[in-house]
Residue, then its C-alpha position, 0 to 999 in steps of 0.5 A: m500499499e502507498s503510505t507517500l503522497y508528492r505533491y508538485s506544481a508544472f504546467g500551470l497544474e498540479i501533480e499528486s505522486v505515489i514516484a517521487l518526481c525529481g525536481l520538481t515545484e512543491s505544489s501551491g495546494r490546489a486541487s490535484d488535476i493530474f495524479i499518478h499512482r502504481g496499478p494493473g498494465p493493460h487488458g487486452d494480448w498488449p502485455a503480452r506483444v510488446q513483452e520482446e520490445d526494448n519499447a512501445l507506444e499506442i495512442e487512443p484518443t482518451e488513452a495512450r500506453f506506454w511500454f519501456k523494457n526492463v521498466g514498465t507500462f505506463i497509462v496514460r488517461d483523460g489526462k487526468t491519470i497515468t497508473v505506471t506498472p513495474a515490468h519487474d519487483d526490481a525494475d529501475c524507479s529513476m527511469q519511471r521518473l524520468y518516463i514521467e517526466g518527458m513522455v508519458m507527462a507530454a502524453a498527460l497533457h495533450q490529453r488535455g488539449l494543449c499543444v506540446l512542444h518539442a521545445s526549450v524556452i528563455e523567457t525574454q523581456g515579458s516573452a516567452v523564445a522557444f528552441m525547438g528543433q531535433v532529438g540533438a538538435g541542442k536545444s537545452s544547450i544553447a537555452a541553458a547559454f541564454y540562463k548563464r546570460n541571466y534569463r530566465i528557463l521557462s521550461d526544457d524539452n516539452a513547452v506547453v502551449r495554451f491559448e487566451g484567446a488568438c493569443p499562445y502562452v508558454s506555461s511553465g515547466y520544470p525546473y532545470v535543463k537537460l545536459f551534456p556534462a561537457i556542454a555543462q562545464a563549458l557553460g560553467f553548471d558545476l558538476g557536482t550538484m549536478t543529477t545524472l539522468p539514468q539514459k544511455r545518453a549520459k545526460m545530467a540534471g542541472d538547477v537553475a531553479s535561481a532563475f525559473s519562470d513559473s509564469s506563463l507568457p506570451l509566446r514572442n519567437i520560435y527557432i528550429l536549429g536544425h546542423d542542417y540549416p543555412p548560416r543566417i537566419t531565415q524566416l519560415s511560410r506560415l505553410s512552413t512554419t504549420i509544418e515544423l510545429i506540427r512535425n514537433a508536437v506530440p503526437t506527431r513526434w512520436c511518429r503516430a497520428g495528429d488529430a485535427q485539434q493539434l492541426r488547428q493549435c498549429a496552424a494558430i502558432a503560425d498564425q502568431v507568431p514568428v518562426f525562424t530558421v537558425k542553424t545550431f552548433r556543431d562544436i562547443s565552442e560556438i554555442s556564445e557565438l551563436v548566443l549572441e546572433l540571438e539577441r541580436h536577432q531577438r532586438a532587432t525582430 
């Protein structure tokens, strides 16, 4: 029987969990919106079919099912409950936390009708600026470099967009950024205070609570980071912007079919927010100059 309940705030929601999560902001005391508990896995043949897979994902309108080998099954229902079924008695709890805070929470937020972009976000002059892109594009690294230049972090990896009228706003996420140790060290993070994340890519979580924005801010600009873009920062057309937003939003970023809601949300963001392509860094030494270039561009737009 579960004896401890942890309460957190993130993405404008209150989260109640039987599993301790990493570095999240403590709850403000409001009624809980999302409940994370342990329980039985899905019925039918799905568990048997995926047992030999490293991972599996199925998404339906009101239910999403995730399987990660040696970790367990996660079922997300109606954007309200997350049921965790460990793969075995010795399943790694730290890996459970990692998936809950990432893909699983993103699925819950999507079910709640929110647009979830694969992006890291900073605050500048009372607005949100997002860095979007595929895995390895440098989103967290650029956000962390801005943090070291006294900008506030709004979210890392999952950017949740809400609409107030026609205006898109980004809700604050978790007060940490995930960085490779070499990049963290180059940016001036103290590796001794960082948390090693339990994943093959060996990233670490850097605490940014001292400059974490817990607000919901209007989305001003989006920069798409990529290695194959031209050197000059280039604004995309509305059509190209919509396509890129869909490509980098849940659930299509997981190669699963989206829905009409996701299309409308991405088109609405494209109507209101300028989106630019940026050639990202290939070497750590290039990060500082890229951040200065992005600063100059923000001042000019």
